[in-house]
All heavy atoms as an XYZ file, in Angstrom:
773
protein
N    -197.991     40.604    114.963
C    -197.889     41.686    114.076
C    -198.017     43.028    114.831
O    -197.366     43.971    114.433
C    -198.935     41.493    113.030
C    -199.710     42.676    112.616
S    -200.509     42.337    111.134
C    -199.883     43.573    110.234
N    -198.808     43.098    115.874
C    -198.943     44.338    116.635
C    -198.097     44.254    117.880
O    -198.499     44.594    119.009
C    -200.406     44.545    117.045
C    -201.340     44.826    115.877
C    -202.802     44.832    116.325
C    -201.001     46.105    115.119
N    -196.859     43.832    117.673
C    -195.868     43.622    118.811
C    -194.965     44.873    118.865
O    -194.776     45.575    117.864
C    -195.087     42.379    118.588
C    -195.954     41.162    118.579
C    -195.145     39.939    118.831
N    -195.946     38.760    118.694
C    -196.645     38.192    119.699
N    -196.573     38.735    120.895
N    -197.325     37.161    119.474
N    -194.406     45.105    120.046
C    -193.540     46.311    120.201
C    -192.349     46.270    119.217
O    -191.824     47.351    118.842
C    -193.066     46.226    121.628
C    -194.079     45.415    122.347
C    -194.620     44.443    121.299
N    -191.879     45.140    118.833
C    -190.649     45.091    117.963
C    -191.058     45.390    116.478
O    -190.153     45.361    115.669
C    -189.936     43.726    118.129
C    -190.819     42.566    117.717
O    -191.990     42.700    117.403
N    -190.223     41.357    117.662
N    -192.282     45.516    116.177
C    -192.666     45.847    114.786
C    -192.462     47.349    114.616
O    -193.143     48.218    115.175
C    -194.137     45.532    114.567
C    -194.586     45.749    113.122
O    -193.864     46.318    112.356
N    -195.737     45.183    112.786
N    -191.437     47.717    113.741
C    -191.095     49.122    113.617
C    -191.511     49.639    112.269
O    -191.107     50.726    111.834
C    -189.580     49.299    113.848
C    -189.234     49.065    115.234
C    -188.776     48.488    112.835
N    -192.401     48.912    111.521
C    -192.882     49.387    110.219
C    -193.707     50.616    110.357
O    -194.236     50.961    111.429
N    -193.954     51.311    109.316
C    -194.794     52.503    109.373
C    -196.252     52.055    109.578
O    -196.608     50.902    109.373
C    -194.794     53.248    108.009
O    -195.450     52.498    107.000
N    -197.076     52.970    110.081
C    -198.449     52.641    110.419
C    -199.193     52.167    109.188
O    -200.047     51.219    109.204
C    -199.176     53.766    111.048
C    -200.698     53.457    111.143
C    -201.629     54.124    110.546
C    -201.315     52.440    111.911
N    -202.898     53.559    110.798
C    -202.636     52.524    111.661
C    -200.846     51.476    112.772
C    -203.574     51.612    112.200
C    -201.752     50.596    113.300
C    -203.112     50.654    113.070
N    -198.859     52.781    108.030
C    -199.618     52.383    106.774
C    -199.274     50.934    106.451
O    -200.170     50.194    106.016
C    -199.185     53.279    105.614
C    -199.715     54.714    105.756
O    -200.717     54.940    106.465
O    -199.134     55.599    105.163
N    -198.083     50.479    106.605
C    -197.690     49.063    106.315
C    -198.363     48.178    107.324
O    -198.920     47.129    106.916
C    -196.167     48.945    106.442
C    -195.418     49.621    105.376
C    -193.890     49.602    105.624
O    -193.454     49.067    106.669
O    -193.177     50.238    104.848
N    -198.322     48.540    108.594
C    -198.937     47.723    109.613
C    -200.456     47.610    109.378
O    -201.017     46.489    109.405
C    -198.694     48.240    111.040
C    -199.435     47.503    112.094
C    -197.195     48.206    111.347
N    -201.114     48.733    109.109
C    -202.584     48.731    108.900
C    -202.947     47.963    107.621
O    -203.910     47.117    107.678
C    -203.050     50.133    108.713
C    -204.612     50.290    108.423
C    -204.962     51.523    107.772
N    -204.256     51.660    106.538
C    -203.777     52.825    106.061
N    -203.932     53.968    106.799
N    -203.132     52.890    104.915
N    -202.210     48.058    106.514
C    -202.475     47.355    105.346
C    -202.357     45.828    105.548
O    -203.211     45.069    105.093
C    -201.572     47.764    104.191
C    -201.918     49.211    103.724
O    -202.954     49.739    104.107
O    -201.043     49.792    103.046
N    -201.329     45.415    106.248
C    -201.156     43.999    106.524
C    -202.267     43.487    107.488
O    -202.813     42.388    107.284
C    -199.780     43.738    107.146
C    -199.501     42.302    107.523
C    -199.366     41.410    106.285
N    -199.094     40.104    106.675
C    -199.773     39.041    106.174
N    -200.649     39.151    105.236
N    -199.479     37.862    106.656
N    -202.619     44.271    108.477
C    -203.673     43.868    109.450
C    -205.016     43.741    108.658
O    -205.695     42.777    108.826
C    -203.834     44.871    110.528
C    -204.916     44.698    111.515
C    -204.738     43.359    112.302
C    -204.996     45.833    112.462
N    -205.339     44.686    107.784
C    -206.572     44.625    106.981
C    -206.564     43.431    106.036
O    -207.634     42.818    105.839
C    -206.756     45.923    106.225
C    -207.215     47.054    107.115
O    -207.664     46.858    108.185
N    -207.048     48.251    106.625
N    -205.415     43.131    105.527
C    -205.311     41.913    104.632
C    -205.591     40.627    105.409
O    -206.354     39.798    105.016
C    -203.881     41.883    104.086
C    -203.697     40.756    103.082
C    -202.234     40.750    102.554
O    -201.341     41.322    103.165
N    -202.031     40.159    101.433
N    -205.104     40.551    106.609
C    -205.373     39.426    107.474
C    -206.837     39.356    107.840
O    -207.431     38.267    107.785
C    -204.490     39.473    108.720
C    -203.004     39.191    108.349
C    -204.957     38.420    109.782
C    -202.004     39.467    109.463
N    -207.407     40.460    108.186
C    -208.862     40.493    108.567
C    -209.708     40.132    107.384
O    -210.703     39.405    107.572
C    -209.227     41.915    109.123
C    -208.646     42.256    110.482
C    -208.905     43.683    110.799
C    -209.148     41.305    111.569
N    -209.419     40.613    106.155
C    -210.191     40.251    105.021
C    -210.090     38.718    104.715
O    -211.085     38.054    104.399
C    -209.739     40.995    103.763
C    -210.306     42.374    103.680
C    -210.026     43.000    102.306
N    -210.224     44.436    102.473
C    -209.322     45.279    102.773
N    -208.072     44.957    103.002
N    -209.566     46.572    102.882
N    -208.879     38.152    104.885
C    -208.745     36.748    104.754
C    -209.490     35.937    105.750
O    -210.126     34.930    105.438
N    -209.463     36.422    106.973
C    -210.190     35.768    108.055
C    -211.709     35.749    107.778
O    -212.368     34.749    107.923
C    -209.872     36.405    109.440
C    -210.470     35.698    110.561
C    -209.804     34.761    111.306
C    -211.750     35.772    111.129
N    -210.635     34.260    112.258
C    -211.861     34.910    112.150
C    -212.821     36.567    110.831
C    -212.957     34.785    112.986
C    -213.974     36.460    111.586
C    -213.987     35.564    112.687
N    -212.205     36.892    107.341
C    -213.628     37.007    107.044
C    -214.084     36.191    105.918
O    -215.169     35.666    105.830
C    -214.056     38.444    106.880
O    -213.564     38.951    105.639
N    -213.181     36.052    104.873
C    -213.515     35.213    103.747
C    -213.464     33.716    104.131
O    -214.229     32.917    103.616
N    -212.509     33.341    105.006
C    -212.411     31.919    105.358
C    -213.591     31.456    106.281
O    -214.069     30.382    106.096
C    -211.084     31.695    106.111
C    -210.796     30.284    106.408
C    -210.363     29.409    105.437
C    -211.008     29.742    107.676
C    -210.038     28.050    105.743
C    -210.730     28.474    108.019
C    -210.274     27.606    107.006
O    -210.001     26.293    107.358
N    -213.946     32.333    107.178
C    -215.024     32.015    108.119
C    -216.290     32.726    107.753
O    -216.956     33.442    108.498
C    -214.659     32.426    109.541
C    -213.491     31.633    110.059
C    -212.258     32.162    110.134
C    -213.662     30.373    110.530
C    -211.168     31.453    110.611
C    -212.579     29.614    111.088
C    -211.373     30.171    111.056
N    -216.751     32.548    106.507
C    -217.924     33.328    106.055
C    -219.235     32.558    106.077
O    -220.219     32.937    105.521
C    -217.642     33.827    104.625
S    -217.477     32.516    103.403
N    -219.246     31.369    106.670
C    -220.475     30.579    106.689
C    -221.092     30.604    108.084
O    -220.410     30.704    109.080
C    -220.091     29.156    106.356
C    -219.519     29.018    104.986
C    -218.167     28.822    104.799
C    -220.305     29.137    103.830
C    -217.582     28.731    103.574
C    -219.764     29.096    102.559
C    -218.418     28.898    102.407
O    -217.868     28.826    101.215
N    -222.382     30.539    108.127
C    -223.161     30.500    109.343
C    -223.302     31.908    109.925
O    -223.128     32.945    109.302
N    -223.709     31.953    111.165
C    -223.934     33.256    111.895
C    -222.585     33.801    112.244
O    -221.818     33.206    113.014
C    -224.798     33.028    113.105
O    -225.944     32.369    112.709
C    -225.104     34.327    113.777
N    -222.257     34.976    111.741
C    -220.948     35.605    111.950
C    -220.957     36.780    112.841
O    -219.884     37.270    113.279
C    -220.373     35.994    110.566
C    -220.237     34.800    109.641
C    -219.718     35.239    108.333
N    -220.597     36.235    107.644
C    -221.506     35.913    106.788
N    -221.820     34.731    106.491
N    -222.235     36.869    106.218
N    -222.068     37.348    113.177
C    -222.117     38.630    113.873
C    -221.373     38.540    115.187
O    -220.570     39.430    115.500
C    -223.601     39.088    114.040
C    -223.703     40.446    114.754
C    -223.047     41.530    113.942
C    -225.137     40.763    114.953
N    -221.696     37.510    116.042
C    -221.009     37.465    117.300
C    -219.499     37.260    117.194
O    -218.743     37.826    117.922
C    -221.672     36.280    118.086
C    -223.094     36.536    118.491
S    -223.364     38.129    119.312
C    -222.722     37.723    120.965
N    -219.075     36.463    116.194
C    -217.688     36.208    115.980
C    -216.995     37.468    115.510
O    -215.965     37.867    116.003
C    -217.429     35.040    114.963
N    -217.618     38.179    114.557
C    -217.013     39.404    114.078
C    -217.001     40.462    115.173
O    -216.024     41.265    115.246
C    -217.901     39.958    112.896
C    -217.655     39.254    111.545
C    -216.845     38.183    111.446
C    -218.258     39.733    110.443
C    -216.591     37.525    110.265
C    -218.085     39.095    109.224
C    -217.247     37.992    109.122
O    -217.023     37.361    107.972
N    -217.983     40.549    115.991
C    -218.006     41.434    117.119
C    -216.816     41.176    118.078
O    -216.142     42.144    118.535
C    -219.294     41.450    117.906
C    -219.433     42.481    118.964
C    -220.756     42.415    119.696
N    -221.842     42.648    118.759
C    -223.091     42.285    118.950
N    -223.404     41.666    120.051
N    -224.004     42.536    118.066
N    -216.625     39.935    118.416
C    -215.477     39.513    119.270
C    -214.132     39.882    118.676
O    -213.237     40.441    119.242
C    -215.572     38.073    119.583
N    -214.005     39.576    117.367
C    -212.754     39.912    116.633
C    -212.545     41.454    116.650
O    -211.434     41.911    116.853
C    -212.755     39.331    115.197
C    -211.576     39.846    114.409
C    -212.718     37.847    115.296
N    -213.590     42.196    116.292
C    -213.452     43.649    116.311
C    -213.004     44.170    117.654
O    -212.130     45.127    117.696
C    -214.762     44.352    115.913
C    -215.104     44.213    114.396
O    -214.187     43.919    113.629
O    -216.281     44.417    114.030
N    -213.572     43.686    118.713
C    -213.177     44.164    120.051
C    -211.753     43.795    120.303
O    -210.965     44.664    120.840
C    -214.086     43.477    121.129
O    -215.462     43.836    120.841
C    -213.718     43.901    122.512
N    -211.323     42.598    120.010
C    -209.950     42.196    120.209
C    -208.983     43.027    119.407
O    -207.929     43.541    119.897
C    -209.766     40.701    119.902
C    -208.332     40.222    120.157
N    -207.799     39.981    121.366
C    -207.402     39.969    119.176
C    -206.590     39.619    121.200
N    -206.310     39.576    119.945
N    -209.281     43.253    118.129
C    -208.441     44.014    117.266
C    -208.330     45.460    117.728
O    -207.259     46.025    117.792
C    -208.944     43.972    115.772
C    -208.302     44.995    114.919
C    -208.732     42.648    115.182
N    -209.455     46.064    118.160
C    -209.403     47.411    118.711
C    -208.511     47.552    119.931
O    -207.673     48.445    120.006
C    -210.777     47.894    119.079
C    -210.850     49.206    119.843
C    -210.346     50.358    119.286
C    -211.246     49.165    121.197
C    -210.273     51.498    120.048
C    -211.220     50.333    121.893
C    -210.740     51.546    121.338
O    -210.697     52.638    122.088
N    -208.638     46.601    120.855
C    -207.766     46.647    121.991
C    -206.274     46.484    121.634
O    -205.435     47.165    122.188
C    -208.215     45.564    123.011
C    -209.509     45.862    123.650
C    -210.093     44.662    124.428
O    -209.509     43.566    124.381
N    -211.120     44.915    125.151
N    -205.973     45.596    120.720
C    -204.606     45.337    120.335
C    -203.969     46.558    119.614
O    -202.852     46.937    119.836
C    -204.508     44.108    119.560
C    -204.746     42.814    120.207
C    -203.743     42.567    121.375
N    -202.384     42.794    120.922
C    -201.433     41.894    120.970
N    -201.674     40.724    121.484
N    -200.234     42.168    120.532
N    -204.789     47.118    118.662
C    -204.303     48.305    117.930
C    -204.116     49.440    118.879
O    -203.107     50.226    118.803
C    -205.333     48.659    116.794
C    -205.021     50.014    116.224
C    -205.257     47.585    115.729
N    -205.043     49.700    119.767
C    -204.917     50.744    120.781
C    -203.669     50.602    121.636
O    -202.898     51.540    121.784
C    -206.202     50.834    121.646
C    -206.200     51.989    122.544
C    -207.331     51.971    123.486
N    -207.070     50.902    124.477
C    -207.985     50.045    125.012
N    -209.277     50.238    124.682
N    -207.648     49.144    125.852
N    -203.458     49.402    122.115
C    -202.254     49.092    122.885
C    -200.961     49.343    122.090
O    -199.978     49.923    122.575
C    -202.233     47.718    123.481
C    -203.268     47.563    124.529
O    -203.858     48.535    125.040
O    -203.592     46.349    124.867
N    -200.968     48.920    120.827
C    -199.802     49.079    119.937
C    -199.526     50.516    119.742
O    -198.347     50.965    119.862
C    -200.100     48.400    118.605
C    -199.091     48.518    117.514
C    -197.879     47.837    117.610
C    -199.244     49.449    116.501
C    -196.918     47.993    116.607
C    -198.303     49.601    115.544
C    -197.139     48.869    115.595
N    -200.564     51.354    119.384
C    -200.354     52.750    119.154
C    -200.020     53.489    120.439
O    -199.243     54.507    120.387
C    -201.561     53.320    118.437
C    -201.850     52.869    117.063
C    -203.252     53.297    116.621
C    -200.776     53.256    116.116
N    -200.615     53.056    121.548
C    -200.260     53.702    122.819
C    -198.782     53.587    123.173
O    -198.135     54.535    123.543
C    -201.113     53.072    123.909
C    -200.860     53.603    125.289
C    -201.618     52.843    126.358
C    -200.947     51.498    126.481
N    -200.872     50.946    127.775
N    -198.251     52.395    122.981
C    -196.876     52.172    123.172
C    -195.964     52.966    122.203
O    -195.002     53.578    122.580
C    -196.433     50.685    123.034
C    -196.775     49.792    124.193
C    -196.166     48.418    124.035
N    -196.423     47.799    122.752
C    -197.437     46.935    122.540
N    -198.311     46.727    123.496
N    -197.656     46.433    121.347
N    -196.334     52.896    120.923
C    -195.603     53.633    119.888
C    -195.568     55.148    120.135
O    -194.599     55.751    119.894
C    -196.186     53.332    118.528
C    -195.397     53.960    117.421
C    -195.858     53.483    116.109
N    -195.214     52.190    115.766
C    -195.157     51.682    114.548
N    -195.851     52.276    113.599
N    -194.491     50.601    114.280
N    -196.665     55.696    120.559
C    -196.705     57.128    120.780
C    -196.464     57.543    122.241
O    -196.692     58.753    122.612
C    -198.114     57.652    120.319
C    -198.287     57.563    118.846
N    -197.806     58.502    118.005
C    -198.851     56.632    118.128
C    -198.065     58.101    116.785
N    -198.715     56.986    116.813
N    -196.158     56.563    123.077
C    -195.847     56.869    124.495
C    -196.892     57.604    125.201
O    -196.728     58.605    125.893
C    -194.490     57.556    124.595
C    -193.307     56.751    124.133
C    -192.042     57.490    124.230
C    -190.857     56.658    123.822
N    -190.709     56.378    122.439
N    -198.183     57.097    125.036
C    -199.291     57.698    125.654
C    -199.518     57.092    127.025
O    -199.483     55.873    127.134
C    -200.594     57.458    124.835
C    -201.880     57.987    125.475
C    -200.450     58.217    123.448
N    -199.768     57.845    128.015
C    -199.959     57.323    129.387
C    -201.426     56.819    129.468
O    -202.328     57.324    128.787
C    -199.694     58.380    130.481
C    -198.248     58.765    130.519
C    -197.898     59.679    131.656
C    -196.447     59.880    131.626
N    -196.022     60.547    132.800
N    -201.648     55.883    130.398
C    -203.017     55.370    130.577
C    -203.322     54.321    129.549
O    -202.426     53.722    128.921
N    -204.568     54.090    129.279
C    -205.032     53.066    128.275
C    -205.073     53.582    126.897
O    -205.187     52.798    125.945
C    -206.412     52.509    128.697
C    -206.332     51.769    130.020
C    -207.667     51.120    130.329
N    -208.795     51.829    129.789
C    -210.032     51.580    130.143
N    -210.318     50.633    130.946
N    -211.009     52.259    129.517
N    -205.014     54.830    126.696
C    -205.038     55.416    125.343
C    -206.394     55.498    124.693
O    -206.507     55.712    123.523
N    -207.485     55.309    125.478
C    -208.787     55.343    124.880
C    -209.247     56.696    124.441
O    -210.094     56.811    123.555
C    -209.826     54.785    125.895
O    -209.787     55.552    127.104
C    -209.597     53.367    126.174
N    -208.713     57.759    124.989
C    -209.071     59.113    124.681
C    -208.485     59.463    123.269
O    -209.155     59.965    122.410
C    -208.681     60.106    125.699
C    -209.474     61.403    125.669
C    -209.172     62.250    126.802
N    -209.994     61.842    127.901
C    -209.869     62.259    129.156
N    -208.878     63.082    129.468
N    -210.710     61.878    130.078
N    -207.167     59.161    123.094
C    -206.516     59.556    121.878
C    -206.825     58.633    120.731
O    -206.947     58.981    119.582
C    -205.013     59.564    122.111
C    -204.264     60.003    120.873
C    -202.852     60.443    121.157
N    -202.159     60.780    119.963
C    -200.828     60.995    119.895
N    -200.104     60.830    121.015
N    -200.237     61.283    118.829
N    -206.918     57.266    121.102
C    -207.205     56.257    120.091
C    -208.554     55.617    120.359
O    -208.611     54.442    120.698
C    -206.057     55.247    120.058
C    -204.713     55.811    119.872
C    -203.772     55.798    120.838
C    -204.389     56.378    118.633
C    -202.539     56.422    120.618
C    -203.167     56.890    118.391
C    -202.200     56.945    119.372
N    -209.556     56.357    120.197
C    -210.942     55.898    120.395
C    -211.339     54.899    119.292
O    -210.649     54.777    118.282
C    -211.934     57.034    120.494
O    -211.946     57.656    119.161
N    -212.456     54.282    119.538
C    -213.014     53.362    118.548
C    -213.200     54.100    117.230
O    -212.873     53.525    116.149
C    -214.368     52.815    119.078
C    -214.938     51.754    118.242
O    -214.477     50.617    118.225
O    -215.907     52.076    117.539
N    -213.747     55.281    117.211
C    -213.972     56.022    115.959
C    -212.667     56.392    115.269
O    -212.620     56.360    114.094
C    -214.757     57.287    116.265
N    -211.605     56.695    116.020
C    -210.372     57.040    115.430
C    -209.706     55.763    114.797
O    -209.226     55.808    113.643
C    -209.407     57.639    116.440
C    -208.022     57.760    115.911
C    -209.919     58.993    116.893
N    -209.694     54.632    115.530
C    -209.046     53.448    115.005
C    -209.693     52.958    113.747
O    -209.115     52.684    112.728
C    -209.058     52.391    116.097
C    -208.674     50.986    115.559
C    -208.102     52.749    117.246
N    -211.076     52.847    113.787
C    -211.849     52.336    112.626
C    -212.175     53.386    111.603
O    -212.621     53.065    110.535
C    -213.130     51.658    113.122
C    -212.826     50.324    113.778
C    -213.077     50.136    115.145
C    -212.250     49.287    113.110
C    -212.796     48.945    115.822
C    -211.952     48.060    113.747
C    -212.242     47.897    115.063
O    -211.916     46.745    115.688
N    -211.978     54.656    111.909
C    -212.222     55.765    111.015
C    -211.016     56.338    110.381
O    -210.546     55.959    109.290
N    -210.373     57.249    111.106
C    -209.210     58.000    110.610
C    -207.976     57.053    110.315
O    -207.328     57.246    109.347
C    -208.797     59.011    111.677
C    -209.681     60.137    111.900
C    -209.252     61.004    113.040
O    -208.011     61.146    113.257
O    -210.089     61.583    113.730
N    -207.789     56.076    111.151
C    -206.635     55.182    110.957
C    -206.853     54.152    109.938
O    -205.941     53.379    109.550
C    -206.173     54.645    112.328
C    -205.645     55.683    113.318
C    -205.363     55.031    114.608
C    -204.528     56.479    112.726
N    -208.140     53.832    109.575
C    -208.456     52.948    108.502
C    -208.380     51.440    108.801
O    -208.207     50.693    107.828
N    -208.575     51.002    110.035
C    -208.529     49.532    110.344
C    -209.982     49.051    109.861
O    -210.997     49.666    110.096
C    -208.344     49.315    111.805
C    -208.458     47.827    112.164
C    -206.920     49.783    112.172
N    -209.944     47.871    109.241
C    -211.142     47.249    108.790
C    -212.025     46.674    109.958
O    -211.490     46.027    110.798
C    -210.820     46.084    107.865
C    -211.988     45.314    107.288
C    -212.727     46.131    106.320
C    -211.491     44.039    106.620
N    -213.288     47.103    109.951
C    -214.241     46.649    110.997
C    -215.009     45.497    110.373
O    -215.754     45.718    109.414
C    -215.171     47.757    111.457
C    -216.068     47.324    112.607
C    -217.097     48.344    112.926
N    -216.493     49.615    113.401
C    -216.515     49.899    114.670
N    -216.985     49.122    115.604
N    -215.956     51.037    115.083
N    -214.838     44.343    110.911
C    -215.481     43.160    110.296
C    -217.009     43.225    110.337
O    -217.731     42.664    109.480
C    -215.052     41.805    110.971
C    -213.600     41.469    110.641
C    -213.303     40.107    111.359
C    -213.325     41.359    109.175
N    -217.543     43.904    111.310
C    -219.006     44.012    111.466
C    -219.606     44.817    110.200
O    -220.777     44.652    109.899
C    -219.431     44.673    112.735
C    -219.424     43.817    113.920
C    -219.900     44.489    115.101
N    -218.781     45.226    115.745
C    -218.909     45.975    116.747
N    -220.040     46.259    117.288
N    -217.828     46.547    117.271
N    -218.756     45.565    109.592
C    -219.265     46.325    108.401
C    -219.010     45.582    107.102
O    -219.382     46.072    106.050
C    -218.596     47.694    108.349
C    -219.057     48.581    109.488
N    -218.500     49.800    109.726
C    -220.029     48.445    110.373
C    -219.111     50.356    110.776
N    -220.019     49.548    111.192
N    -218.358     44.444    107.215
C    -218.176     43.593    105.990
C    -219.562     43.061    105.610
O    -220.371     42.722    106.492
C    -217.209     42.436    106.284
C    -217.139     41.412    105.114
C    -215.784     42.975    106.560
N    -219.849     42.949    104.323
C    -221.116     42.526    103.897
C    -221.504     41.163    104.533
O    -220.783     40.212    104.407
C    -221.098     42.357    102.372
C    -222.406     42.016    101.767
N    -223.498     42.775    101.899
C    -222.774     40.931    101.098
C    -224.536     42.211    101.253
N    -224.081     41.047    100.790
N    -222.633     41.154    105.281
C    -223.042     40.004    105.998
C    -224.129     39.211    105.263
O    -224.902     38.503    105.915
C    -223.519     40.349    107.419
C    -222.466     40.868    108.384
C    -223.004     41.334    109.678
C    -221.394     39.875    108.559
N    -224.268     39.424    103.968
C    -225.345     38.716    103.253
C    -226.342     39.723    102.665
O    -226.226     40.874    102.895
N    -227.242     39.209    101.894
C    -228.231     40.112    101.217
C    -229.153     40.725    102.277
O    -229.460     40.160    103.331
C    -228.952     39.203    100.282
C    -228.845     37.852    100.879
C    -227.506     37.775    101.500
N    -229.615     41.968    101.957
C    -230.530     42.648    102.762
C    -231.867     41.918    102.777
O    -232.279     41.379    101.721
C    -230.718     44.048    102.349
C    -229.596     45.023    102.628
C    -229.951     46.410    102.227
O    -230.855     46.658    101.344
N    -229.357     47.353    102.807
N    -232.658     41.864    103.875
C    -233.954     41.337    103.828
C    -234.838     42.170    102.886
O    -234.592     43.329    102.635
C    -234.434     41.527    105.267
C    -233.226     41.714    106.095
C    -232.164     42.273    105.213
N    -235.825     41.471    102.296
C    -236.703     42.106    101.292
C    -237.320     43.396    101.806
O    -237.566     44.340    101.069
C    -237.727     41.157    100.793
S    -237.005     39.801     99.887
N    -237.734     43.402    103.093
C    -238.362     44.543    103.666
C    -237.564     45.801    103.712
O    -238.042     46.909    103.724
C    -238.827     44.203    105.130
N    -236.203     45.664    103.673
C    -235.285     46.803    103.701
C    -234.927     47.307    102.350
O    -234.340     48.369    102.250
C    -234.034     46.425    104.496
C    -234.191     46.040    105.988
C    -232.850     45.686    106.567
C    -234.767     47.210    106.740
N    -235.331     46.574    101.313
C    -234.965     47.077     99.979
C    -235.840     48.180     99.488
O    -236.949     48.385     99.816
C    -235.022     45.891     99.007
C    -233.890     44.980     99.303
C    -233.888     43.851     98.233
C    -232.702     42.879     98.533
N    -232.744     41.781     97.632
């Protein structure tokens, strides 16, 4: 989906990516998920950054223009670590 031949608008690409991530988090919602979600978030960030770097012809790795905060904030990619990971402990309520 984040391949160079994908010429859809960013909104279409982002919406489809978020749909896949929501499905993945729903399917693998049992057990300890934090390490898995962290690994997926890291992989998704790197792939999105590379995809946007190619699309916008940015030199280098693109980490300055497409930082973590930009990808998961302004551009609206779903961060799995922020998906509800279960009820809060009683001490935090």
